[in-house]
Structures are given as C-alpha cells and as structure tokens.
Biopython code that builds the backbone (N, CA, C, O; Angstrom):
import numpy as np
from Bio.PDB.StructureBuilder import StructureBuilder

atoms = [
    (1, "MET", "N", (-15.616, -55.998, 17.510)),
    (1, "MET", "CA", (-14.496, -55.190, 17.926)),
    (1, "MET", "C", (-14.838, -54.503, 19.256)),
    (1, "MET", "O", (-15.894, -53.887, 19.393)),
    (2, "GLU", "N", (-13.965, -54.616, 20.190)),
    (2, "GLU", "CA", (-14.197, -54.080, 21.518)),
    (2, "GLU", "C", (-13.634, -52.670, 21.637)),
    (2, "GLU", "O", (-12.498, -52.414, 21.236)),
    (3, "LYS", "N", (-14.437, -51.749, 22.194)),
    (3, "LYS", "CA", (-13.988, -50.373, 22.390)),
    (3, "LYS", "C", (-13.257, -50.277, 23.722)),
    (3, "LYS", "O", (-13.659, -50.873, 24.722)),
    (4, "HIS", "N", (-12.180, -49.513, 23.705)),
    (4, "HIS", "CA", (-11.451, -49.282, 24.941)),
    (4, "HIS", "C", (-12.009, -48.033, 25.604)),
    (4, "HIS", "O", (-12.111, -46.977, 24.978)),
    (5, "HIS", "N", (-12.363, -48.160, 26.859)),
    (5, "HIS", "CA", (-12.917, -47.031, 27.596)),
    (5, "HIS", "C", (-11.774, -46.315, 28.304)),
    (5, "HIS", "O", (-11.098, -46.895, 29.154)),
    (6, "VAL", "N", (-11.561, -45.039, 27.945)),
    (6, "VAL", "CA", (-10.481, -44.261, 28.545)),
    (6, "VAL", "C", (-11.102, -43.274, 29.527)),
    (6, "VAL", "O", (-12.067, -42.581, 29.205)),
    (7, "SER", "N", (-10.538, -43.224, 30.717)),
    (7, "SER", "CA", (-11.082, -42.344, 31.747)),
    (7, "SER", "C", (-10.774, -40.882, 31.437)),
    (7, "SER", "O", (-9.919, -40.573, 30.607)),
    (8, "LEU", "N", (-11.474, -40.006, 32.108)),
    (8, "LEU", "CA", (-11.250, -38.573, 31.938)),
    (8, "LEU", "C", (-9.825, -38.202, 32.327)),
    (8, "LEU", "O", (-9.188, -37.396, 31.650)),
    (9, "ILE", "N", (-9.328, -38.774, 33.395)),
    (9, "ILE", "CA", (-7.953, -38.511, 33.843)),
    (9, "ILE", "C", (-6.958, -38.971, 32.777)),
    (9, "ILE", "O", (-5.960, -38.297, 32.523)),
    (10, "GLY", "N", (-7.231, -40.110, 32.162)),
    (10, "GLY", "CA", (-6.361, -40.618, 31.099)),
    (10, "GLY", "C", (-6.348, -39.697, 29.892)),
    (10, "GLY", "O", (-5.300, -39.478, 29.284)),
    (11, "LYS", "N", (-7.520, -39.152, 29.540)),
    (11, "LYS", "CA", (-7.602, -38.218, 28.411)),
    (11, "LYS", "C", (-6.841, -36.935, 28.715)),
    (11, "LYS", "O", (-6.140, -36.404, 27.854)),
    (12, "ILE", "N", (-6.981, -36.439, 29.938)),
    (12, "ILE", "CA", (-6.268, -35.215, 30.341)),
    (12, "ILE", "C", (-4.766, -35.456, 30.317)),
    (12, "ILE", "O", (-4.006, -34.612, 29.845)),
    (13, "ARG", "N", (-4.342, -36.600, 30.822)),
    (13, "ARG", "CA", (-2.915, -36.950, 30.836)),
    (13, "ARG", "C", (-2.363, -37.020, 29.420)),
    (13, "ARG", "O", (-1.285, -36.493, 29.146)),
    (14, "GLN", "N", (-3.100, -37.672, 28.515)),
    (14, "GLN", "CA", (-2.650, -37.801, 27.133)),
    (14, "GLN", "C", (-2.598, -36.430, 26.453)),
    (14, "GLN", "O", (-1.683, -36.151, 25.677)),
    (15, "PHE", "N", (-3.577, -35.585, 26.746)),
    (15, "PHE", "CA", (-3.577, -34.231, 26.204)),
    (15, "PHE", "C", (-2.332, -33.469, 26.650)),
    (15, "PHE", "O", (-1.692, -32.800, 25.839)),
    (16, "ALA", "N", (-1.985, -33.564, 27.929)),
    (16, "ALA", "CA", (-0.807, -32.879, 28.461)),
    (16, "ALA", "C", (0.466, -33.407, 27.800)),
    (16, "ALA", "O", (1.348, -32.624, 27.446)),
    (17, "ILE", "N", (0.568, -34.708, 27.632)),
    (17, "ILE", "CA", (1.742, -35.310, 26.990)),
    (17, "ILE", "C", (1.857, -34.819, 25.551)),
    (17, "ILE", "O", (2.943, -34.446, 25.107)),
    (18, "ASP", "N", (0.744, -34.819, 24.821)),
    (18, "ASP", "CA", (0.744, -34.366, 23.432)),
    (18, "ASP", "C", (1.097, -32.884, 23.331)),
    (18, "ASP", "O", (1.808, -32.472, 22.414)),
    (19, "THR", "N", (0.602, -32.088, 24.270)),
    (19, "THR", "CA", (0.882, -30.656, 24.264)),
    (19, "THR", "C", (2.362, -30.389, 24.498)),
    (19, "THR", "O", (2.958, -29.568, 23.800)),
    (20, "VAL", "N", (2.953, -31.057, 25.451)),
    (20, "VAL", "CA", (4.384, -30.884, 25.729)),
    (20, "VAL", "C", (5.214, -31.301, 24.518)),
    (20, "VAL", "O", (6.186, -30.628, 24.175)),
    (21, "ALA", "N", (4.846, -32.394, 23.873)),
    (21, "ALA", "CA", (5.579, -32.857, 22.693)),
    (21, "ALA", "C", (5.476, -31.831, 21.566)),
    (21, "ALA", "O", (6.466, -31.558, 20.887)),
    (22, "GLU", "N", (4.302, -31.266, 21.362)),
    (22, "GLU", "CA", (4.113, -30.264, 20.313)),
    (22, "GLU", "C", (4.902, -28.997, 20.616)),
    (22, "GLU", "O", (5.488, -28.407, 19.708)),
    (23, "MET", "N", (4.928, -28.569, 21.879)),
    (23, "MET", "CA", (5.661, -27.364, 22.254)),
    (23, "MET", "C", (7.171, -27.535, 22.032)),
    (23, "MET", "O", (7.862, -26.560, 21.738)),
    (24, "LYS", "N", (7.679, -28.743, 22.169)),
    (24, "LYS", "CA", (9.102, -29.002, 21.931)),
    (24, "LYS", "C", (9.446, -28.881, 20.450)),
    (24, "LYS", "O", (10.591, -28.594, 20.101)),
    (25, "ARG", "N", (8.460, -29.098, 19.576)),
    (25, "ARG", "CA", (8.696, -28.990, 18.132)),
    (25, "ARG", "C", (8.610, -27.551, 17.632)),
    (25, "ARG", "O", (9.002, -27.273, 16.499)),
    (26, "CYS", "N", (8.106, -26.636, 18.450)),
    (26, "CYS", "CA", (7.950, -25.231, 18.041)),
    (26, "CYS", "C", (9.305, -24.541, 17.955)),
    (26, "CYS", "O", (10.244, -24.887, 18.672)),
    (27, "THR", "N", (9.386, -23.561, 17.064)),
    (27, "THR", "CA", (10.569, -22.715, 16.974)),
    (27, "THR", "C", (10.253, -21.421, 17.695)),
    (27, "THR", "O", (9.336, -20.694, 17.314)),
    (28, "TRP", "N", (11.012, -21.138, 18.734)),
    (28, "TRP", "CA", (10.755, -19.964, 19.558)),
    (28, "TRP", "C", (11.668, -18.833, 19.151)),
    (28, "TRP", "O", (12.833, -19.073, 18.834)),
    (29, "PRO", "N", (11.167, -17.580, 19.150)),
    (29, "PRO", "CA", (12.011, -16.443, 18.768)),
    (29, "PRO", "C", (13.053, -16.148, 19.843)),
    (29, "PRO", "O", (12.851, -16.412, 21.029)),
    (30, "ASN", "N", (14.183, -15.587, 19.380)),
    (30, "ASN", "CA", (15.171, -15.173, 20.373)),
    (30, "ASN", "C", (14.787, -13.794, 20.904)),
    (30, "ASN", "O", (13.790, -13.216, 20.471)),
    (31, "ARG", "N", (15.562, -13.274, 21.827)),
    (31, "ARG", "CA", (15.223, -12.014, 22.495)),
    (31, "ARG", "C", (15.120, -10.849, 21.503)),
    (31, "ARG", "O", (14.207, -10.030, 21.597)),
    (32, "ARG", "N", (16.058, -10.779, 20.555)),
    (32, "ARG", "CA", (16.055, -9.683, 19.576)),
    (32, "ARG", "C", (14.822, -9.757, 18.674)),
    (32, "ARG", "O", (14.170, -8.741, 18.432)),
    (33, "GLN", "N", (14.504, -10.944, 18.180)),
    (33, "GLN", "CA", (13.326, -11.107, 17.325)),
    (33, "GLN", "C", (12.052, -10.719, 18.077)),
    (33, "GLN", "O", (11.161, -10.081, 17.515)),
    (34, "LEU", "N", (11.975, -11.100, 19.323)),
    (34, "LEU", "CA", (10.806, -10.775, 20.134)),
    (34, "LEU", "C", (10.683, -9.263, 20.333)),
    (34, "LEU", "O", (9.585, -8.715, 20.229)),
    (35, "LEU", "N", (11.787, -8.593, 20.613)),
    (35, "LEU", "CA", (11.782, -7.148, 20.790)),
    (35, "LEU", "C", (11.379, -6.442, 19.496)),
    (35, "LEU", "O", (10.564, -5.520, 19.523)),
    (36, "GLU", "N", (11.942, -6.866, 18.366)),
    (36, "GLU", "CA", (11.602, -6.259, 17.076)),
    (36, "GLU", "C", (10.123, -6.444, 16.753)),
    (36, "GLU", "O", (9.469, -5.511, 16.286)),
    (37, "SER", "N", (9.603, -7.621, 16.994)),
    (37, "SER", "CA", (8.192, -7.886, 16.727)),
    (37, "SER", "C", (7.296, -7.048, 17.628)),
    (37, "SER", "O", (6.266, -6.538, 17.186)),
    (38, "THR", "N", (7.684, -6.909, 18.878)),
    (38, "THR", "CA", (6.896, -6.113, 19.819)),
    (38, "THR", "C", (6.867, -4.652, 19.398)),
    (38, "THR", "O", (5.812, -4.019, 19.416)),
    (39, "ILE", "N", (8.020, -4.117, 19.020)),
    (39, "ILE", "CA", (8.088, -2.725, 18.571)),
    (39, "ILE", "C", (7.236, -2.535, 17.316)),
    (39, "ILE", "O", (6.518, -1.541, 17.203)),
    (40, "LEU", "N", (7.307, -3.459, 16.392)),
    (40, "LEU", "CA", (6.512, -3.379, 15.171)),
    (40, "LEU", "C", (5.022, -3.361, 15.489)),
    (40, "LEU", "O", (4.278, -2.563, 14.920)),
    (41, "VAL", "N", (4.588, -4.218, 16.378)),
    (41, "VAL", "CA", (3.172, -4.272, 16.748)),
    (41, "VAL", "C", (2.737, -2.960, 17.393)),
    (41, "VAL", "O", (1.662, -2.451, 17.074)),
    (42, "VAL", "N", (3.538, -2.408, 18.284)),
    (42, "VAL", "CA", (3.184, -1.152, 18.960)),
    (42, "VAL", "C", (3.093, -0.012, 17.947)),
    (42, "VAL", "O", (2.155, 0.784, 18.000)),
    (43, "VAL", "N", (4.059, 0.076, 17.022)),
    (43, "VAL", "CA", (4.050, 1.142, 16.010)),
    (43, "VAL", "C", (2.827, 1.019, 15.108)),
    (43, "VAL", "O", (2.155, 2.014, 14.837)),
    (44, "VAL", "N", (2.537, -0.181, 14.646)),
    (44, "VAL", "CA", (1.378, -0.380, 13.773)),
    (44, "VAL", "C", (0.088, -0.049, 14.517)),
    (44, "VAL", "O", (-0.819, 0.544, 13.935)),
    (45, "MET", "N", (-0.008, -0.418, 15.776)),
    (45, "MET", "CA", (-1.212, -0.111, 16.552)),
    (45, "MET", "C", (-1.373, 1.404, 16.743)),
    (45, "MET", "O", (-2.492, 1.912, 16.687)),
    (46, "LEU", "N", (-0.279, 2.123, 16.965)),
    (46, "LEU", "CA", (-0.348, 3.582, 17.091)),
    (46, "LEU", "C", (-0.793, 4.224, 15.771)),
    (46, "LEU", "O", (-1.626, 5.131, 15.766)),
    (47, "LEU", "N", (-0.232, 3.749, 14.657)),
    (47, "LEU", "CA", (-0.652, 4.264, 13.349)),
    (47, "LEU", "C", (-2.127, 3.982, 13.094)),
    (47, "LEU", "O", (-2.854, 4.850, 12.611)),
    (48, "LEU", "N", (-2.560, 2.796, 13.411)),
    (48, "LEU", "CA", (-3.961, 2.436, 13.221)),
    (48, "LEU", "C", (-4.867, 3.278, 14.113)),
    (48, "LEU", "O", (-5.939, 3.703, 13.680)),
    (49, "ALA", "N", (-4.452, 3.520, 15.339)),
    (49, "ALA", "CA", (-5.241, 4.350, 16.251)),
    (49, "ALA", "C", (-5.365, 5.766, 15.711)),
    (49, "ALA", "O", (-6.442, 6.359, 15.775)),
    (50, "CYS", "N", (-4.277, 6.317, 15.180)),
    (50, "CYS", "CA", (-4.324, 7.668, 14.597)),
    (50, "CYS", "C", (-5.236, 7.694, 13.376)),
    (50, "CYS", "O", (-6.002, 8.642, 13.203)),
    (51, "PHE", "N", (-5.168, 6.687, 12.540)),
    (51, "PHE", "CA", (-6.029, 6.617, 11.364)),
    (51, "PHE", "C", (-7.505, 6.564, 11.775)),
    (51, "PHE", "O", (-8.328, 7.298, 11.227)),
    (52, "VAL", "N", (-7.833, 5.711, 12.722)),
    (52, "VAL", "CA", (-9.222, 5.581, 13.175)),
    (52, "VAL", "C", (-9.699, 6.890, 13.810)),
    (52, "VAL", "O", (-10.839, 7.299, 13.593)),
    (53, "ALA", "N", (-8.850, 7.542, 14.582)),
    (53, "ALA", "CA", (-9.216, 8.822, 15.191)),
    (53, "ALA", "C", (-9.471, 9.871, 14.114)),
    (53, "ALA", "O", (-10.409, 10.660, 14.226)),
    (54, "GLY", "N", (-8.645, 9.884, 13.074)),
    (54, "GLY", "CA", (-8.830, 10.828, 11.974)),
    (54, "GLY", "C", (-10.132, 10.583, 11.219)),
    (54, "GLY", "O", (-10.875, 11.523, 10.935)),
    (55, "VAL", "N", (-10.405, 9.340, 10.899)),
    (55, "VAL", "CA", (-11.653, 8.999, 10.217)),
    (55, "VAL", "C", (-12.847, 9.340, 11.098)),
    (55, "VAL", "O", (-13.861, 9.827, 10.600)),
    (56, "ASP", "N", (-12.743, 9.095, 12.377)),
    (56, "ASP", "CA", (-13.819, 9.417, 13.310)),
    (56, "ASP", "C", (-14.085, 10.923, 13.330)),
    (56, "ASP", "O", (-15.238, 11.355, 13.318)),
    (57, "GLU", "N", (-13.017, 11.717, 13.359)),
    (57, "GLU", "CA", (-13.161, 13.174, 13.367)),
    (57, "GLU", "C", (-13.803, 13.673, 12.069)),
    (57, "GLU", "O", (-14.669, 14.548, 12.093)),
    (58, "LEU", "N", (-13.372, 13.112, 10.943)),
    (58, "LEU", "CA", (-13.981, 13.496, 9.655)),
    (58, "LEU", "C", (-15.460, 13.115, 9.609)),
    (58, "LEU", "O", (-16.293, 13.896, 9.151)),
    (59, "ALA", "N", (-15.777, 11.934, 10.077)),
    (59, "ALA", "CA", (-17.177, 11.500, 10.097)),
    (59, "ALA", "C", (-18.001, 12.402, 11.003)),
    (59, "ALA", "O", (-19.132, 12.749, 10.664)),
    (60, "LEU", "N", (-17.456, 12.782, 12.138)),
    (60, "LEU", "CA", (-18.154, 13.686, 13.059)),
    (60, "LEU", "C", (-18.454, 15.023, 12.386)),
    (60, "LEU", "O", (-19.570, 15.535, 12.475)),
    (61, "LYS", "N", (-17.447, 15.582, 11.710)),
    (61, "LYS", "CA", (-17.645, 16.864, 11.030)),
    (61, "LYS", "C", (-18.663, 16.726, 9.897)),
    (61, "LYS", "O", (-19.496, 17.614, 9.713)),
    (62, "ALA", "N", (-18.614, 15.639, 9.139)),
    (62, "ALA", "CA", (-19.561, 15.431, 8.038)),
    (62, "ALA", "C", (-20.985, 15.292, 8.562)),
    (62, "ALA", "O", (-21.914, 15.880, 8.008)),
    (63, "ILE", "N", (-21.155, 14.529, 9.611)),
    (63, "ILE", "CA", (-22.494, 14.339, 10.184)),
    (63, "ILE", "C", (-22.998, 15.656, 10.772)),
    (63, "ILE", "O", (-24.171, 15.993, 10.614)),
    (64, "ARG", "N", (-22.128, 16.398, 11.444)),
    (64, "ARG", "CA", (-22.522, 17.690, 12.011)),
    (64, "ARG", "C", (-22.932, 18.655, 10.888)),
    (64, "ARG", "O", (-23.912, 19.386, 11.033)),
    (65, "PHE", "N", (-22.191, 18.662, 9.771)),
    (65, "PHE", "CA", (-22.515, 19.542, 8.651)),
    (65, "PHE", "C", (-23.862, 19.164, 8.023)),
    (65, "PHE", "O", (-24.669, 20.035, 7.701)),
    (66, "VAL", "N", (-24.096, 17.856, 7.852)),
    (66, "VAL", "CA", (-25.348, 17.402, 7.253)),
    (66, "VAL", "C", (-26.535, 17.716, 8.159)),
    (66, "VAL", "O", (-27.596, 18.104, 7.670)),
    (67, "THR", "N", (-26.376, 17.555, 9.453)),
    (67, "THR", "CA", (-27.515, 17.724, 10.364)),
    (67, "THR", "C", (-27.731, 19.169, 10.782)),
    (67, "THR", "O", (-28.873, 19.558, 11.030)),
    (68, "THR", "N", (-26.665, 19.994, 10.872)),
    (68, "THR", "CA", (-26.832, 21.370, 11.350)),
    (68, "THR", "C", (-26.446, 22.406, 10.314)),
    (68, "THR", "O", (-26.823, 23.569, 10.455)),
    (69, "GLY", "N", (-25.717, 22.035, 9.291)),
    (69, "GLY", "CA", (-25.259, 22.988, 8.290)),
    (69, "GLY", "C", (-24.035, 23.775, 8.728)),
    (69, "GLY", "O", (-23.617, 24.702, 8.035)),
    (70, "LYS", "N", (-23.453, 23.417, 9.875)),
    (70, "LYS", "CA", (-22.265, 24.114, 10.398)),
    (70, "LYS", "C", (-21.111, 23.114, 10.556)),
    (70, "LYS", "O", (-21.331, 21.918, 10.745)),
    (71, "PHE", "N", (-19.892, 23.625, 10.477)),
    (71, "PHE", "CA", (-18.731, 22.795, 10.755)),
    (71, "PHE", "C", (-18.464, 22.883, 12.194)),
    (71, "PHE", "O", (-17.521, 22.263, 12.686)),
]
sb = StructureBuilder()
sb.init_structure("model")
sb.init_model(0)
sb.init_chain("A")
sb.init_seg("    ")
for serial, (resi, resn, name, xyz) in enumerate(atoms, 1):
    if name == "N":
        sb.init_residue(resn, " ", resi, " ")
    sb.init_atom(name, np.array(xyz, "f"), 0.0, 1.0, " ", f" {name:<3s}", serial, name[0])
structure = sb.get_structure()
C-alpha cells in the first residue's frame, strides 16, 4: 500500500477548509442572548470577587490573631 505524501501547505489548506465548514455548523447567539450572557458573567465575577475578598479578610484577621493575639 502506497502512502500519499501531503505537503505542509496542503495540510494547512485542508485545516482551513475543515475549520470553515465546522464554523458554519455552529449555532451563534443573537444580540440579546449575547448581552444577557455577558451581564450574567460580569455579575457572577463581581459576586465571586466579593466572596474571595471577604474570605481573604477573615483569613488575615485569623492569622493576625493567632500570631499576635490582637484583632
């Protein structure tokens, strides 16, 4: 059985063709869905940031109390 040797340019071309075909099969969100998703991500990130800041502050106070005996 003979192997077919495909050039690097041929592989890149085939990759691009396959990528374009796959992107055409994707379902893309409309403007409203995109806006809602973006707002959700921003709100969740703000909540997570507040939670992490709170835990950090509590850990700081606990470590300070253990090491110095003061709050």
